[in-house]
C-alpha positions in Angstrom: 35.5 -21.0 -31.8 37.8 -17.9 -31.6 41.5 -17.8 -31.0 42.4 -14.6 -29.1 45.7 -13.0 -28.2 46.7 -12.9 -24.5 47.0 -9.1 -24.7 43.3 -8.8 -25.4 43.8 -7.4 -28.8 42.7 -9.0 -32.1 41.4 -12.5 -32.6 40.9 -14.7 -35.5 37.6 -16.5 -35.9 36.9 -19.7 -37.8 35.2 -17.7 -40.5 38.5 -15.8 -41.2 37.3 -12.5 -39.8 39.7 -10.3 -37.9 38.4 -9.1 -34.5 40.1 -6.2 -32.8 39.6 -4.9 -29.3 40.9 -1.6 -27.8 44.3 -2.0 -26.1 44.2 -2.5 -22.3 45.9 0.9 -21.9 42.4 2.4 -22.0 41.1 0.0 -19.3 44.1 0.8 -17.0 43.8 4.6 -17.7 40.1 4.5 -17.0 40.7 2.7 -13.6 43.5 5.1 -12.6 41.5 8.2 -13.6 38.4 7.1 -11.8 40.2 6.3 -8.6 42.4 9.4 -8.7 39.7 11.9 -9.6 37.3 10.4 -7.1 39.9 10.8 -4.4 40.7 14.4 -5.5 37.0 15.2 -5.6 36.1 13.8 -2.2 39.3 15.2 -0.6 39.0 18.7 -2.0 35.3 19.0 -1.3 35.8 17.9 2.3 38.7 20.3 2.8 36.8 23.2 1.3 33.6 22.4 3.2 35.2 22.2 6.6 37.6 25.0 5.6 40.6 23.2 7.2 43.1 26.0 6.6 40.7 29.0 6.6 41.5 29.9 3.0 38.0 29.6 1.6 35.8 32.7 1.9 32.7 30.6 1.0 33.4 27.0 2.0 30.1 25.5 0.9 30.2 27.0 -2.6 33.8 26.0 -3.0 33.0 22.5 -1.9 30.2 22.4 -4.5 32.5 23.7 -7.3 35.3 21.2 -6.4 32.8 18.3 -6.3 31.2 19.1 -9.7 34.6 19.7 -11.3 36.2 16.5 -10.2 33.0 14.5 -10.8 33.2 15.4 -14.5 36.7 13.9 -14.7 35.6 10.8 -12.7 32.8 10.2 -15.2 35.4 10.4 -17.9 37.4 7.6 -16.3 34.2 5.5 -16.0 33.4 6.3 -19.7 36.9 4.9 -20.7 36.3 1.7 -18.8 32.9 1.2 -20.5 34.3 2.0 -23.9 37.0 -0.7 -23.4 34.5 -3.3 -22.4 32.1 -2.5 -25.3 34.1 -1.5 -28.3 34.8 -4.1 -31.1 36.0 -3.9 -34.7 35.3 -6.9 -36.9 36.7 -7.1 -40.5 35.6 -9.9 -42.7 36.0 -10.5 -46.5 32.6 -8.9 -47.1 32.0 -6.3 -44.4 33.4 -4.1 -41.6 31.5 -3.9 -38.3 32.3 -1.5 -35.5 30.6 -1.7 -32.2 30.8 1.3 -29.8 29.3 2.2 -26.5 26.0 3.4 -27.9 25.8 2.2 -31.5 26.9 -0.3 -34.1 28.0 0.5 -37.7 28.0 -2.2 -40.4 29.5 -1.4 -43.8 29.5 -3.8 -46.8 32.8 -3.6 -48.6 31.1 -3.4 -52.0 29.2 -0.3 -50.8 32.3 1.8 -49.8 32.8 4.6 -52.2 35.6 6.5 -50.5 38.5 5.7 -48.1 40.3 8.7 -46.6 43.6 8.2 -44.7 43.8 11.0 -42.1 46.9 12.1 -40.2 45.1 12.8 -37.0 44.7 12.0 -34.1 48.1 10.9 -32.9 48.3 7.6 -34.8 46.1 8.5 -37.7 42.6 7.3 -38.6 40.7 5.8 -41.5 37.4 7.3 -42.8 35.2 4.9 -44.7 32.1 6.3 -46.6 29.2 4.7 -48.3 26.3 6.5 -49.9 24.5 6.7 -46.5 27.0 5.8 -43.8 30.3 7.0 -42.4 32.7 5.0 -40.2 35.9 6.3 -38.6 38.5 3.9 -37.4 41.1 5.4 -35.0 44.3 3.4 -35.4 45.7 4.5 -32.0 42.9 2.6 -30.2 44.6 -0.7 -30.9 47.8 -2.4 -29.9 51.1 -1.3 -31.4 51.6 -4.8 -32.9 48.2 -4.6 -34.6 48.2 -1.2 -36.1 50.3 -2.0 -39.2 48.3 -5.1 -39.8 45.1 -3.2 -39.6 46.4 -0.5 -41.9 47.7 -2.9 -44.6 44.6 -5.0 -44.3 42.3 -2.0 -45.0 44.7 -0.8 -47.7 44.4 -4.0 -49.6 40.6 -4.4 -49.4 39.7 -1.4 -51.6 40.7 -0.2 -55.0 43.5 2.4 -54.9 41.3 4.8 -56.9 38.9 5.1 -53.9 41.7 5.9 -51.4 42.8 9.5 -50.6 45.9 10.8 -48.9 47.5 7.4 -48.6 51.0 8.5 -49.6 51.2 11.1 -46.8 49.7 8.7 -44.3 52.2 6.0 -45.3 55.2 8.4 -45.0 54.2 9.4 -41.5 53.0 6.1 -39.9 54.3 3.3 -42.0 57.8 4.5 -43.1 58.4 6.7 -40.1 61.9 8.1 -39.9 64.1 7.8 -36.8 64.3 11.6 -36.7 60.6 12.0 -36.5 60.4 9.3 -33.7 63.0 11.2 -31.8 61.1 14.5 -32.2 58.0 12.9 -30.8 59.8 11.5 -27.8 61.3 15.0 -27.0 57.8 16.5 -27.3 56.8 14.2 -24.4 59.8 15.3 -22.4 58.9 19.0 -23.0 55.3 18.4 -21.9 56.6 16.6 -18.8 59.0 19.5 -18.0 56.2 22.1 -18.3 53.9 20.1 -16.1 56.7 19.7 -13.5 57.3 23.4 -13.5 53.6 24.1 -12.9 53.6 21.4 -10.2 56.5 23.1 -8.4 54.9 26.5 -8.7 51.6 25.2 -7.2 53.6 23.5 -4.4 55.3 26.8 -3.6 51.9 28.6 -3.5 50.6 26.0 -1.1 53.7 26.2 1.1 53.2 30.0 1.3 49.7 29.4 2.8 47.6 30.4 -0.2 45.3 27.4 0.1 45.2 23.6 0.1 43.6 23.8 -3.4 47.1 24.5 -4.8 48.4 21.3 -3.3 45.7 19.4 -5.3 46.7 21.2 -8.5 50.4 20.4 -7.8 49.6 16.7 -7.3 47.6 16.6 -10.5 50.4 18.3 -12.6 53.1 16.1 -11.1 51.1 12.9 -11.8 50.6 14.1 -15.4 54.3 14.8 -15.8 55.1 11.3 -14.5 52.6 9.9 -17.1 54.4 11.6 -20.0 57.8 10.4 -18.8 56.5 6.9 -18.6 55.1 7.3 -22.2 58.6 8.4 -23.4 60.3 5.5 -21.7 57.8 3.1 -23.2 58.3 4.6 -26.7 62.0 4.5 -26.4 62.0 0.8 -25.3 59.6 -0.1 -28.2 61.9 1.6 -30.7 64.9 -0.2 -29.3 63.1 -3.6 -29.6 62.0 -2.8 -33.2 65.5 -1.9 -34.1 66.9 -5.0 -32.6 64.4 -7.1 -34.4 65.1 -5.4 -37.7 68.9 -6.0 -37.4 68.4 -9.6 -36.5 66.5 -10.4 -39.7 68.5 -12.0 -42.5 
């Protein structure tokens, strides 16, 4: 029997092992990317092939290039969906098992000789090493509510002498200052503004009759800008909830 959270995150089995799944963000992102890039690929290839606005000197070659380009991004969306359905992380009192899309890694806790706390990617990662194996746990793959639990659980399972770079990792991700959180949110705003500027520029190029491909680029940039604005809003709301919870505690 396993008791799982409604968000599809970690679960607690009868044997006491903690089971973590990727956050559903990756499933939704994979679905959106697959649909969007498939639409862009089919649409741009058809427009180029039939040379709707007469802007393509070599319509068939342009259609092939557009089809290949957008197909790569469509496959990336499918890959995200498959990773979400397959990936698992199981931490018990004796071992850590990670299951990915193509392989499974099982490490006995007693065999771990080195634990490195890395500051990248965005939410940090943990590198576990044994004499013959290496396992990387990316913290950002899991729910916000589970990250601190996963970090502290891993921290307490190994002797401190085996762990490297913990203090810097803790300062950045565990005891994160409000000033740093604010800087991260403004980075998202800056990225969104840059993408909006590119989107408007491509729209202008399309309006001047330079080709329908600029309309596709404008749509892609504006959608990406909207994504970063949503990320900023989500981060701000999360910070507000955490602050409210912190002030409400006795």
